[in-house]
N, C-alpha and C positions, 0 to 999 in steps of 0.2 A: 231522494227518490225512493219510493217503495218498490221493492222487488219480491216476488213470490217464486220460489223454485221448488218444483215437485219432483218426486222420484217414487219408484216402487211399482210402477205398472208392469204389465207383461201378459204372457199367455198362461192360463191355468185351466185345469180340467174342471168340469162341473163337480160341485161339492168341495172344491179346494178353497184355499185361503190366500189372501194377499194383504199387505199393509202398505198404504200410501203415506208418504211423508211430504210435508210442505214446510219449508223454512222461509220466514218473512223477515226482511231487513228494511231499514230506512224509516221506521216509525215506532210508536209505542205499542208493541204487540200486545202487552198485557191488557190494554184498554179496548182492543178490537173485538168485534164480532167476527169470528172466522168459521169457515165451513168448506164443504165440498159440494160441487154441482157435477152433473154429467150430461153428456149429449151423445145420444146414439145416432147412427146414420139415418138421415131423413127425419129426425125428430128434433123438437125444441129442447133447449137446455133446461134441466130440471134440478131442483134442490134435492140433495141426498141427505145431508146432515149439517147442522150448524151448532156451534157452541159459543155462548156469550162469555164475556170476561168474568162475570159472576152469574151463577144460576145453572139450570139444567139444560142439557142439549135437546135438540129436536131432531126428529128423523122423518123421512118420507115413509109412508105406510109400507111401501114395497120392500124396505130394507130393515124395518123394525125387527129386533130379535136376531138379526144376522150381522149387522154392521155396528161398530162402536167408534164414536169420535172422541178424541181426547186432545188435550193441549198441555204443553210444557212451557210455561211462561219464561222460565230461566233459559230455555234454549230457543225461544221465539219460533216454536215448532208446533204444528197441528198434525195429528195422525188420523188415519181412517183404517181401522182394522176390519177387514171384510172376510167373513166366514160363510160357509155353505153357498158359495157362489153359484149362480145360475147363468145359463146363456143369455137371459134377458138383462143381465148386469153388464153385458158388453157395451162399452162406450168410451169416449174420451172423458176423463175425469179432470175437473178444474178446481184448483184451490181458489178461495175467495176470501178477501179481508175487507171489512168495513170499519173505517175509523170515525166516520162522521155521517150524519143523515143529510148533510147539505153538500157533500162532495161525492164524486163517483166512487164506486167500489173498485178495488184492485183485484186483478186476476193473474193466475199463473199461466204458463204456456200450454198446459194440459199434458196428461199422460194417458196412454192407451191401455185399457184393460180389456182383454179378450178371454171369454170363457167358452171353451170348446174342447170337445174330445177328439 
């Protein structure tokens, strides 16, 4: 059974930084498309960043130049380094893993990120 466990959320002041960590177990991580989504209160879940098994990552326009996604296949882990955080980045952040186009994606439980002074 695939499990995604996130950590690293919290409260940070505007302009600050946080790093989110997601460890994936139960499948072949190195083959997966992995990424981060977020959902702010009253809004739909949206893509933040994704990184394929091979190739370049993609980012939402709102986070380009501020956030960096990376993966360590030896540790089955994906990271989201978030810099220059803004109040608009406040949301629950979810880790996502896709192993197949014909099966549902897998999700973590979510971690709260709050940007406030």
